[in-house]
N, C-alpha and C positions, 0 to 999 in steps of 0.2 A: 421501889416503884410497889403502885396501889397494883391490889390478883386484877388479871383479864385490861392489863393493858400492855402495848407497847409502842416499843421505839419506831420511828422511821427518821436517818441519817439522809438529809438532804447536803453533799456537796460541792459547793460549784469546784471542776477539776482546772478550771481557768485560772481561777482565785487564788486556787492552793501553788504557794511556792514551794516546795516539800520540805519543810523546816526542820519534821516532826513532834514538832512541841503538842500537839495534841497527843500523839500517840506517848510519850512522853507518859504525858498528867492523865492520863486514864486506866483508873482504877481496878478493868476487868479485862484491860489489854482485848478489847474491842478491837481497835483499831490500827491498822497497819498498811503500810505501803504499797502502793502497784508494782508490779516492774515497770514502772516509767518514775514510778518517786509520786505516785500522789496518793495519798488517802481513801481508802475504800474501809467499812465498817466492813467486817471479813466472819463477826463472831454476835450481826447484831441482835440475839435471841436473850444479849448477858451482861448488857447494858442499863446500868439502874437506873438510867437518865440526875446523873449528878451534875453532869453541863459543862463540868470542866475542860470538855474539850469545844466545843461553844465558845467559854467566856478566854482561854488565853488567845484564841488563832485570833494571831495582830491583822491578818487580808480580811477575817469576817464569813471567810470560807466554806465552816463546818455550823449548818442548824443544824438541832435537834426538837421532834416536835414529838408526842406522848400521845397517842392515838388507844382509848378504850373504847369501851360500848357506850352506844350511844352518842359519838363525837365521827 
């Protein structure tokens, strides 16, 4: 990811069915299930915005938004 950019994880916990696919495919281990089994971004600063979680989620419950200077 480019310098000066950060990532925002938009997770719809009502749509999440706790399948863990996004957690499995995250190469930087940014995502983990919370105490109810719903996914959350526990290390967003490590995210490289590969978007594998967004692309693999069967329920479209996660979106990745890159935020940079001037955005």
